N, C-alpha and C positions, 0 to 999 in steps of 0.2 A: 542534622542536614535533612530537611524533608524533600520530597520528590519534585516540588517547584524550584527549589534552590539548585538542584543536581540536575536540571534540564539540559539536554545536550543540544549543542550548537555547532554548525558547520562554520569554519573559519571563512571570513571574507563572504558570507552569503546574507549580507544586508545591504540596504540601500537607504541613503539619507535623502529624505524629501527637500529639506532646506538647501542642499548643494546640488540638486538635480538640475542639469541645463535644460533649457526650453525644449531643445530638441530630443530629450530622453538621455537615458544612460543604458549601456550595454554592460552585461556582466557575464563572464565566462568562468565557470567553476569546474575544476578537475579535484574531486575530493580525494584527500590523502588516504593512504591505506589504515592509519590508526581510527580516522573518522569512518571509513567503510566497515571496519570491524565493529565499532560501536553500533553502527546502523543495522548491520546484520544482527547483532545481539537484540536490538530493540525490536526488529521485525521477526525475531526468532526464526532465521533461515541459516544455512551453513556459512554463506559468504556473499558478499557484494565485491565482486572482482574488479568492476569498473563502474564509475559513476560521474557523469559529466552533465553539466547544465549549462545551455546557453540561453541567457534571459535578456529581454529587452524591457525596461520600465519607462513609462511616460506619464506625464501629469494628466490626472483624471479626476474631475469632481472634488477637488481640495485634497485627494490623495494620489493613488498612482494605479495604473493597469500594468500588470506584468504579464508578458507573452514570452514563449520560447519553447524550447524542446529539452527533454530529458533523455539521455542514452545511457543505459546500464547493462550490465551482465551480472547475473545472479546464479547462485548455486544452492540448491535445495534438495533433500531426499526425495525419491519417487514414493508416490503413496502406494505402489503395488510391491516393488522390490527393495526399496530403501537405498537403491544405488543413486549416486549423485546426478541430477538433472541440471544442465545449464540452460538458462533463458536469457535471450537477448531482448532488451527492452528499448522501445523508442516511442516516446509518448510526448504529445503536445501538451503545453502548459499555458492557461490563461486564468488570471485570478485578479480581482480588485481588491486594493487595500485603501482604507479610509481611516483617518486619524480619530482617536477617541474610543478605544476599546474598553475603557473603564466605566461606560455608561451602562445602567441597569436597564436591560431591555425586556425584563420579565413582567408579564401581565398578571392581572388577577387570576386566581384558580379557576373561576368560573367564566372567565373572558372567552369570547370567540375568537379565534385565529383563523385568518384567511391565508391559505398558502397557494401561491400561483405556480402550478407545475409547469407551466409554459414560459414563465418570466426568467430573467436572469437569476444566476446563483447570488446568494446572500454575500455580501462583501466581507472579508476579513477586516480585522481592526488592528491598529498599532498604536502604541503610547509614545509621545514625544515626536521627534522628527525622523526616526529610524525605524524601518520596517525589516524585521528578520525574516528571511526567505527559507530557513531550515525546515520549519513545519510543512510548508508548501513542497518542497523537494521531496521530502520523506514520505509525505502522504501520496504524492503522485506515484512514486515508486511502489508504495504499498498496495495501491489499487491496481497497478499494472502487473504485479506478480500473480502467476497462475496458482490458484489456491489448491489444485490438485495435480501437481506435476507428475508427469510420466514420460519415459523414454519413448522413443518412437517405436510403434508397433507393440508396446507393452500393454498387456491387459491381465485380468485374474486368470483368464484361460491359459496365458502364455506360461504360467507358473507350473503347469502340469496337472493342476487340480482344479477341475472346472465344476466340482461340487455335484455333478449329476449322475454319479455312480449309484447304483441301487443300494449299497452298503451305507452311503451317506444320507440317504432319505431318512426322515424322522421316525417312519413306522417299519423300517427294516428290521429291527429286533423283533417286533410282534409278528412279522410275517414268518420268521424262523419258528417261533413258538407254534403258530397255527399249523405249519407244515408237519411238525413232529406229533402234534394232537391229531392230525388227519391219519397218519400212519398208525398210530397206537390205539 
């Protein structure tokens, strides 16, 4: 089994375009504990204690626009003391999904590529009539997680070693040698 076959999916996190009402579809997900454990393992954090998404999908340019909100609680070790740090996350979600992800969009190696930094994000693509929103949910969570979590008031100085004592300086040993040479 290769990595593509073993791809993780959140149950009920997909929307079918062919059965979507004209007014759109609402999707509310409360991710189960075993799925949260798999997501925490994938993101390499201690735990995902809560993960909920409230999404609204409407038809858009032959595909769909998904908007909503992700609410989560994560736990990961502090970068200072390794004590657990809990983070509350509340992030907006907005993404466009268009059919036809199997198309080859690669250009020639020497071709110029224009990137409009002020324009809309590039849409995601899906095959068939169903868009799986698992990657959207996990990506939104991953981007919202603090990459350097710390407990409130925690810093390297709070560990009691601020690194500024004279014995910690790189040439402290040479100073001792110089002092003994001056005496002798």
